[in-house]
Every structure is written in structure tokens, then in C-alpha cells.
C-alpha positions in Angstrom: 66.0 125.0 90.5 66.4 126.6 86.5 65.9 130.0 86.4 62.5 129.4 84.4 61.2 127.1 87.4 62.7 130.1 89.8 61.0 133.3 87.7 57.4 130.0 88.0 58.4 130.3 91.7 58.1 133.7 92.2 55.0 134.1 90.6 53.2 132.2 93.2 54.8 134.2 95.3 53.6 138.1 93.9 50.3 137.2 92.3 47.3 138.4 94.6 47.1 135.0 96.9 43.8 133.2 96.9 42.8 134.1 100.4 43.5 137.7 99.2 41.5 137.5 96.4 38.5 136.3 99.0 39.0 138.8 101.5 39.1 141.6 98.9 35.7 140.7 96.7 33.9 139.8 99.9 34.7 143.3 100.7 33.7 144.7 97.2 30.6 142.9 97.0 29.4 144.5 101.0 30.6 147.9 99.2 28.3 146.8 96.1 25.3 146.1 98.2 25.5 149.4 100.0 25.0 151.4 96.8 22.1 149.3 95.8 20.5 149.2 99.5 20.9 153.2 98.6 19.8 153.7 95.5 16.4 151.6 96.4 15.9 153.0 99.8 17.2 156.6 99.8 16.9 157.5 96.1 14.3 155.8 95.1 15.7 154.9 91.9 16.6 151.6 89.5 20.1 150.1 91.3 23.4 150.5 89.0 25.0 147.4 87.3 28.7 146.9 88.3 31.2 145.7 86.6 35.6 144.0 87.6 38.1 146.3 86.0 41.7 146.6 86.3 44.3 144.4 87.4 41.7 141.5 89.3 39.4 142.0 85.6 42.7 140.8 83.8 44.3 138.3 86.7 47.7 140.6 87.0 46.6 141.9 90.6 49.9 141.3 93.4 50.3 140.4 96.2 51.5 143.9 98.4 54.3 144.5 99.5 54.2 145.3 103.4 53.8 149.5 102.5 51.7 149.0 99.0 48.1 148.4 98.8 46.0 145.9 96.4 43.4 148.2 94.6 40.1 146.7 92.8 38.4 148.7 90.3 34.7 148.3 90.5 33.1 149.8 87.4 29.4 151.1 88.8 27.0 151.9 85.9 24.3 154.2 86.3 21.2 152.5 84.8 18.5 155.4 86.6 19.5 158.2 83.2 18.3 158.1 80.1 20.8 157.9 77.8 19.5 160.4 75.2 19.0 162.7 77.8 22.0 164.9 78.7 20.0 167.2 80.6 18.5 164.6 82.5 22.6 163.6 83.9 23.8 164.6 86.9 27.0 166.1 86.8 30.4 164.0 88.2 30.4 166.6 91.1 26.8 165.5 92.0 27.8 161.5 91.5 30.8 161.5 93.3 28.7 163.2 96.5 26.1 160.6 95.7 28.3 157.4 96.3 30.2 158.9 99.2 26.8 159.4 101.0 26.1 155.7 100.1 29.0 154.4 101.6 28.8 156.7 104.8 30.1 154.9 108.2 30.6 151.6 105.6 34.6 151.5 106.8 36.8 153.2 109.4 38.3 155.3 107.1 35.7 156.4 104.9 36.3 157.5 101.4 38.4 159.3 99.3 36.9 161.3 96.0 39.5 161.2 93.8 39.4 162.7 90.2 37.5 159.4 88.4 37.0 157.5 90.9 35.1 157.6 94.5 38.2 155.1 96.7 36.7 152.9 99.5 39.8 152.6 102.1 39.9 149.4 104.3 42.6 148.9 106.7 43.6 145.6 105.3 46.2 147.0 102.9 43.5 147.3 100.1 41.2 149.8 98.9 37.9 149.6 96.3 37.8 152.1 93.8 34.8 153.2 92.0 34.9 155.1 88.3 31.6 155.7 87.9 29.6 155.4 84.3 26.8 156.7 82.2 26.5 154.2 78.6 26.0 155.9 76.0 25.1 153.5 72.9 27.4 150.6 72.4 30.1 153.1 74.8 30.9 154.0 78.3 31.2 157.9 79.5 33.5 158.2 82.8 32.3 161.1 85.4 36.2 163.4 86.2 35.1 165.0 89.4 37.8 167.5 88.0 36.8 168.3 84.6 32.9 168.2 85.6 32.3 166.3 82.9 31.7 163.2 81.2 34.6 161.7 79.4 34.7 158.6 76.8 36.8 155.4 79.1 35.7 152.2 79.4 37.9 150.1 81.3 35.9 147.0 79.9 37.0 148.1 75.9 40.5 147.9 78.2 40.0 143.9 79.3 39.1 142.7 76.0 42.1 144.3 74.5 43.8 142.9 76.7 43.0 139.7 76.3 42.7 139.8 72.4 46.5 141.0 72.4 48.0 139.1 74.8 49.3 135.5 73.6 49.0 133.3 76.3 49.6 133.1 79.9 53.3 134.0 79.8 52.4 137.3 78.8 50.3 138.1 82.4 53.6 136.6 84.3 55.7 139.1 82.6 53.4 142.0 83.0 53.3 140.4 87.2 57.1 140.3 87.2 57.4 143.9 85.2 54.9 145.5 88.2 56.8 143.6 90.9 59.9 145.0 89.8 58.8 148.6 89.5 56.9 148.0 93.3 59.9 146.6 94.8 62.2 149.9 93.1 59.9 151.9 94.2 59.2 154.5 91.7 56.5 155.4 89.0 55.7 153.5 86.2 52.0 153.2 86.0 50.7 149.3 85.8 48.4 150.3 83.1 51.9 151.3 80.9 53.6 148.4 81.7 50.6 146.4 81.1 50.2 148.1 77.0 53.8 147.8 76.4 54.0 143.7 77.5 50.9 143.2 75.9 52.3 144.7 72.2 56.0 143.5 72.8 55.8 140.5 74.1 58.3 137.9 72.8 57.9 134.2 73.9 59.5 132.2 74.6 59.1 128.8 77.1 61.8 130.0 79.0 60.5 132.7 80.9 63.5 134.4 81.7 64.4 134.8 78.1 61.0 135.5 77.2 61.4 138.7 80.0 64.6 139.6 78.7 63.5 139.5 75.0 60.1 141.8 75.4 62.6 143.7 77.4 64.3 144.7 74.5 61.6 145.2 72.6 59.9 147.7 74.4 63.2 149.1 75.3 63.5 149.9 71.2 59.9 151.5 71.1 60.0 153.3 73.3 63.5 154.5 72.3 62.3 155.7 69.3 58.8 157.0 70.0 58.6 157.8 73.6 55.3 157.7 74.3 53.1 154.8 75.2 49.0 155.1 73.4 46.7 153.7 75.0 44.5 151.1 72.7 41.6 152.3 73.8 38.8 155.3 74.0 39.9 158.2 74.8 42.8 156.6 72.5 45.5 159.5 74.3 49.6 159.5 74.7 49.8 158.2 78.5 53.4 160.0 79.0 52.5 163.2 77.3 52.5 164.8 80.5 55.9 163.6 81.1 59.0 165.4 80.8 61.9 164.3 78.3 64.3 163.4 81.2 61.5 161.6 83.1 61.3 159.4 79.7 64.9 158.8 79.6 64.8 158.3 83.4 62.3 155.4 83.0 63.6 153.8 79.8 67.1 153.9 82.1 65.7 151.7 84.6 64.5 149.2 82.4 67.8 148.3 80.6 68.8 148.2 83.4 67.0 145.2 84.0 67.6 143.9 81.1 71.2 144.1 81.2 70.9 142.5 84.2 68.7 139.9 83.1 71.0 139.1 80.5 73.9 138.7 83.1 71.9 136.3 84.8 71.1 134.6 82.2 75.1 134.5 80.9 76.1 133.6 84.6 78.8 131.5 85.4 76.4 129.9 88.2 72.6 129.7 89.1 73.2 130.4 92.0 75.1 134.3 91.0 72.2 134.6 88.4 69.7 134.8 91.9 71.2 137.4 94.2 71.5 139.6 90.6 67.9 139.2 90.1 67.2 139.8 93.3 68.7 142.8 92.9 66.3 143.9 90.5 63.3 142.4 92.2 63.6 142.2 96.1 63.9 139.0 98.6 60.8 137.8 96.8 62.8 136.1 94.5 64.5 132.5 95.5 67.7 131.8 96.1 69.1 129.5 93.7 71.4 126.7 95.7 74.0 125.1 92.8 74.4 121.6 92.6 76.8 120.9 90.1 79.8 120.8 92.8 82.4 122.6 90.1 80.3 126.0 90.3 79.3 125.9 94.4 80.9 129.0 95.6 79.4 131.7 98.0 78.1 135.1 96.8 77.0 138.2 98.3 74.8 140.6 96.4 76.0 144.2 96.0 79.3 142.5 94.3 79.1 144.2 91.2 80.5 143.3 88.2 78.5 140.0 87.9 81.1 138.5 86.3 83.2 138.3 88.7 
């Protein structure tokens, strides 16, 4: 098995399975039906429309580690307001309360009222996040409960940007590799940040390990210079604006450590040694490669740096 083949096998392991996807989508559809019924039977108003968003929409969702959850974003678009008469709009706090009331008793663990969504919690390691929007012309406004105001923001715009920016399926695989690395390392690096960085800096190669290493080179160079990640759609904010200099440098260092170990794996004297290096970064879901060349067959143990030994 080559390193490229190992990464493809790793991707097959980490990307969300069809059974898990089907189960989550059935739960999502049940949430949609519950909300539609509430608007129709209790409020006697037009039923909202829905649109899948987030990692499910751009195919970068992962199978979770044992202590992690899958989340699916399902945008709710109100269809019972006059977009030109803002005086008739509910406040974000009011509409959040309406959706929570609509979903009362739907799951055993209920809902969480978050700043930018209502979260429906399931006991199968996943939850459904429902951001709530009003369309004004061609643009969506998101209900921000904390600020209690409608803000320009639409996840659909981000999905459209991603598909217009990504080079090919390898872009999505690299996003999944970095999200799986982030989850195994258990540190804060938002999925949207990793997705933006990869889409903007993906350097293609026939071999995924080289494409990943070269893409990380480009990402690290950009972040080391700018120390910011700009959201490419409204409201176009710097996603690192609230981070301290120390936090920014810490994240860049983690990326450098990953890049260096991928380079060490590429240059390792055996593919078995290379796989052990990569398992220290990506975890046990990354496959072990057994050497087939008799000259290279040797027993190594994980954790023995420097890798050139």
C-alpha cells in the first residue's frame, strides 16, 4: 500500500457512512415535518422552507470519534413575513422561542437555544442545528438571538462559494483529513476556517500526501503573514479577529507540526515507518502499512522521534 492509497483508505473511514447519513437525514426530515405541522395547525401561517447547509451540503461531514458528535445544519427560511415591512417581523428571540415550542417533546434531550440556531439533540452522537432566516431581496438575514437582531448571513452563499472555488474532489478530501486531524488532536480550529483555508490554497497533486503537504505549505505561508481568515461571503468578517496573538501562533504551530510530520512520512525509509508517523497526527483510524520489501521490513514503535532513526 502506498501513502496515497493509505490516505484514500483513511478517507473512506473518516467520511460519514451512508447508514449514518441516512439516519441523520431521517431525523432532519422529522424535525422539518414537526415544524411545518406547528406552523400550519397551531399558528395557521405559511409553512417555512428548508435548505441543507454546512458540511453535509458540501460533503465534508465526518464519522465522529467516540466522544464527538455529528452536526447537520438545516436552514429554516420564514415564509410568513412581508420582506419589505420589517415592522411585521418577529424578533430573533421571538422566532427562536417559536421553533423551540414547535419542537417540544420531539426528542428526549430537547433543544438548546444557541446564539445563531436552535439545536435539536439526539442520543446517537448527532444533533440538528436550525439557523433561522428571512429573505430580503436576494439576500438572507440570520436571526442572531444574543444581539436580538437580523444579520446579513447565509450558509447557502458559503456552499455556492465553496463549489465555485474548490478545484476537485481532492479539495474535499483534504478538508476531511484536516478536520479528522483537528478532532483527534482535540483542539479548537473551526471547520469553516479549515474549509476556507483549503479551498483557497489547495495545490493539486496525483498523490494526496503530497497535495496535503503542499497545501499546508501554502496555508502556513498565508497565515504567518496575514494572521487572519476572511469569510468569503457576507458579512465578510475576519474569523480570527477575536483570537489573541498567542492563540493565532499556537494554531499556526500545530499546522507546522502536521506539515513537518507529513514531510517526514514522505521521506521515511519505509512505508510502515511513514504510517506510524501519520498515526501520531491523525490517530488510529489512519491505516498501518506493512512493508513488503524484505530490505525494509523492520519493527518500529510509535512515538520514537526523531523519525529519521
